[in-house]
C-alpha positions in Angstrom: -28.1 -6.7 -15.4 -24.1 -6.0 -16.6 -24.3 -10.0 -17.8 -28.4 -9.8 -19.3 -27.3 -6.6 -21.8 -24.8 -9.1 -23.8 -27.0 -12.0 -24.2 -30.0 -9.9 -24.8 -28.0 -8.5 -28.0 -27.0 -11.8 -29.1 -30.4 -13.5 -29.4 -31.6 -10.4 -30.5 -28.9 -10.6 -33.6 -29.7 -14.4 -34.0 -33.1 -13.5 -34.5 -33.1 -10.4 -36.5 -35.2 -12.3 -39.5 -38.0 -12.4 -37.0 -38.2 -9.3 -34.9 -37.9 -5.6 -36.3 -36.5 -2.4 -33.4 -39.6 0.4 -33.8 -38.2 2.5 -31.1 -34.6 3.1 -30.7 -34.3 4.1 -26.9 -33.2 2.2 -23.5 -34.8 -0.2 -23.5 -35.6 -0.4 -27.1 -38.9 -1.9 -28.2 -39.5 -4.8 -30.7 -42.2 -5.8 -33.0 -42.8 -9.2 -35.0 -41.7 -8.5 -38.7 -44.8 -8.3 -40.7 -47.5 -7.5 -37.7 -49.1 -4.6 -37.9 -49.1 -2.0 -34.8 -52.1 0.6 -35.1 -51.1 4.3 -34.9 -53.0 4.4 -31.8 -50.8 2.1 -30.0 -48.0 4.0 -30.5 -49.7 7.5 -30.5 -47.6 10.9 -28.7 -44.9 8.0 -28.1 -42.1 8.4 -30.3 -39.2 9.2 -29.0 -38.2 12.9 -29.8 -41.6 13.6 -28.3 -41.3 12.2 -25.4 -37.9 13.2 -24.9 -38.2 16.6 -25.5 -40.9 16.8 -23.0 -39.0 14.7 -20.3 -36.3 17.1 -20.0 -38.1 20.4 -20.7 -40.1 19.3 -17.7 -37.5 17.7 -16.0 -35.3 21.1 -15.7 -38.6 22.5 -14.2 -38.9 20.3 -12.1 -35.3 20.8 -10.8 -36.1 23.9 -9.2 -38.7 23.0 -7.2 -38.7 23.5 -3.5 -37.6 19.7 -2.1 -40.1 17.6 -0.1 -39.7 14.5 1.3 -42.4 11.4 2.6 -42.7 8.0 3.9 -40.3 8.9 6.0 -38.8 6.3 8.3 -37.1 6.1 11.4 -35.6 4.3 14.6 -34.1 4.9 18.3 -33.4 3.3 21.4 -35.9 2.9 24.1 -35.2 1.3 27.3 -38.5 0.3 29.9 -41.4 1.4 27.0 -42.1 -2.1 25.7 -42.5 -3.8 29.3 -44.2 -0.9 30.0 -46.2 -1.5 27.3 -47.1 -4.9 27.6 -47.9 -3.7 31.5 -51.0 -1.1 30.4 -52.1 -4.6 28.3 -50.7 -3.8 24.5 -50.5 -7.1 23.4 -47.5 -8.0 21.5 -47.7 -9.8 17.7 -47.8 -13.4 18.1 -45.3 -14.1 15.9 -42.8 -11.8 16.3 -43.8 -10.2 19.7 -43.8 -6.7 18.3 -45.7 -4.0 19.6 -47.4 -1.9 16.9 -49.4 1.2 17.7 -51.2 2.8 14.6 -53.8 5.2 16.8 -52.4 8.4 17.8 -54.7 11.8 19.0 -53.0 14.0 17.2 -54.6 16.5 14.8 -52.0 16.4 11.8 -51.5 15.4 8.8 -49.2 12.7 9.0 -50.2 8.9 9.4 -47.7 6.9 11.6 -47.1 4.1 12.8 -44.9 2.8 15.4 -43.2 -0.9 16.5 -41.4 -1.5 19.8 -39.6 -4.5 19.8 -38.6 -6.5 22.9 -35.0 -5.6 23.0 -36.1 -1.8 23.4 -35.9 -0.6 19.8 -38.8 2.0 18.2 -39.5 2.0 14.6 -41.4 4.8 13.5 -43.3 5.3 9.7 -44.9 8.1 8.7 -46.8 8.6 5.4 -47.7 12.0 4.4 -47.1 11.3 0.0 -49.9 14.0 0.1 -48.5 16.5 2.4 -45.2 15.9 2.3 -42.7 17.6 4.8 -40.4 20.4 3.3 -36.6 19.3 2.9 -35.5 22.6 5.2 -34.7 23.7 8.4 -38.7 24.8 9.0 -39.4 21.6 8.0 -37.4 19.2 10.3 -38.2 21.5 12.9 -42.2 20.8 12.1 -41.0 17.1 12.1 -39.4 17.1 15.3 -41.9 18.9 16.6 -44.6 16.4 15.7 -42.4 13.5 17.2 -42.4 15.1 20.7 -46.0 14.6 20.5 -45.5 10.9 19.7 -43.4 10.8 22.9 -45.6 12.2 24.9 -48.2 9.8 24.1 -46.1 6.8 24.2 -45.3 7.8 27.3 -48.7 8.4 28.8 -50.1 4.6 27.2 -47.1 3.0 29.2 -48.0 4.6 32.3 -44.9 7.2 32.3 -41.0 6.8 32.9 -39.4 5.0 29.8 -36.2 6.4 28.3 -35.9 7.6 24.9 -32.6 9.5 22.9 -33.3 12.9 22.4 -35.2 13.1 19.4 -32.5 15.0 17.3 -30.3 12.4 17.5 -32.7 9.7 16.5 -32.1 7.5 13.0 -33.2 8.9 9.7 -33.6 5.1 7.9 -35.5 5.7 5.0 -37.7 8.2 3.2 -38.6 9.3 -0.6 -37.1 12.9 -1.3 -39.7 14.5 -4.1 -40.5 17.8 -5.9 -43.6 18.4 -7.0 -45.1 21.0 -10.0 -48.7 21.6 -10.9 -49.3 20.2 -14.7 -50.7 21.1 -17.7 -51.6 18.4 -20.5 -49.1 17.1 -22.2 -48.0 13.5 -23.5 -45.3 13.0 -21.0 -47.5 13.3 -18.4 -49.5 9.8 -19.5 -46.5 8.0 -18.6 -44.7 7.1 -15.9 -40.6 7.1 -16.3 -38.2 5.2 -14.0 -34.3 5.1 -13.7 -33.9 1.9 -11.8 -30.0 2.7 -11.5 -30.7 5.9 -10.0 -34.0 4.8 -8.1 -35.3 7.8 -9.4 -39.2 8.0 -11.1 -41.4 10.8 -12.7 -45.1 10.4 -12.6 -48.4 11.6 -12.6 -49.3 12.3 -8.6 -53.2 13.0 -8.1 -54.1 14.9 -4.8 -57.1 14.7 -2.8 -58.4 18.2 -3.5 -58.1 17.6 -7.1 -55.0 19.1 -7.9 -52.2 17.0 -10.2 -48.5 17.5 -10.7 -45.9 15.7 -12.1 -43.4 14.5 -9.0 -39.9 13.4 -9.4 -39.4 11.2 -7.1 -35.8 9.3 -5.5 -35.1 6.7 -2.8 -32.8 7.3 0.2 -31.5 5.5 3.1 -29.5 7.5 4.8 -28.8 6.2 8.1 -27.9 9.6 9.3 -29.5 11.2 12.5 -32.4 13.7 12.1 -29.7 16.8 13.3 -27.3 15.8 10.4 -30.3 15.7 7.8 -31.3 19.3 8.9 -28.0 20.4 8.3 -27.5 18.8 5.2 -31.2 20.1 4.3 -30.3 23.8 5.3 -27.0 23.6 3.2 -28.6 22.7 0.3 -31.7 24.9 1.0 -29.6 27.8 -0.2 -29.0 26.7 -3.4 -32.8 26.5 -4.7 -34.3 29.3 -6.9 -37.9 30.4 -6.1 -40.0 27.8 -7.6 -42.5 27.7 -10.4 -45.3 26.8 -8.8 -46.4 27.0 -4.9 -46.7 23.4 -3.5 -48.8 24.6 -0.8 -51.8 24.6 -3.2 -51.4 20.9 -4.0 -50.9 20.0 -0.3 -53.2 21.6 1.5 -57.2 21.4 0.6 
C-alpha cells in the first residue's frame, strides 16, 4: 500500500486532463471529464453528510456493550483421535483430520470440531446472530458450553481421552462486535471498512426481523480463555450503560 499511493498520485496528475475528482475522500473518487453522472447515483453520498452521520453513530456504538462471535479455539488432546477412529469416525482422505459438526446440545451456537492425528483439537463457534458477551459472565457461559462439548467428545470416543483444562485452551481468533438498533439514515445503506485497523461498520439483519448497525473488528489474540476473561473483566468496568439493550437483537 505504501508504494502504491505515490504511483497513483503520479498517474492521476499525468492524466489530469482526462479525469476529474468528484469526491475528495480516502480513497478519492474520479470520473471521466465530460461524463454526466445523474444525481441519483451520488444521492446522499456527499462527504459532509456521510461523515457527519458516521461520526455521530460511531460515537454511540463505542458505548454499546461488546460481544464476540466467529470464535476459534485450539487445545491439545491425547488419545482422542485414535479412539474416534476406533468408534467409526472416518478421517478426511486428504488431511486425515476428523471433523464433527453435529452435537445434540440445545444452544444458540453452531460448532465445528476438528481433531488432527497429532492430537490438536480446533473448534469454530459460529454465533453471529447471538454473539457472546465480552465479559466475565460471557466467558463463564462459553466455558460451560465447552464442557458439554468435551463430554460429548468423550462419549463419542468411548471415554478416557485426555483434555487440557478448558480455561487453558487457546483463543486463536474472534470477531469483536458492538451493535446498535438503528433508525433509517443514509449511512445505514453503506459498508465502511478500515483495512489498516481491520474494522468494518455495516448493517446487520437479524432473523427476528430487527436491524442493527454493527461495528466489528477481527482479533487473533493467541491467549488462553482465562487471560481473555480477565481482560474482559478489566474492560467491563469502563463501559457505560448502553443506548440499546442488545438482548432484543439476539433473542427471537
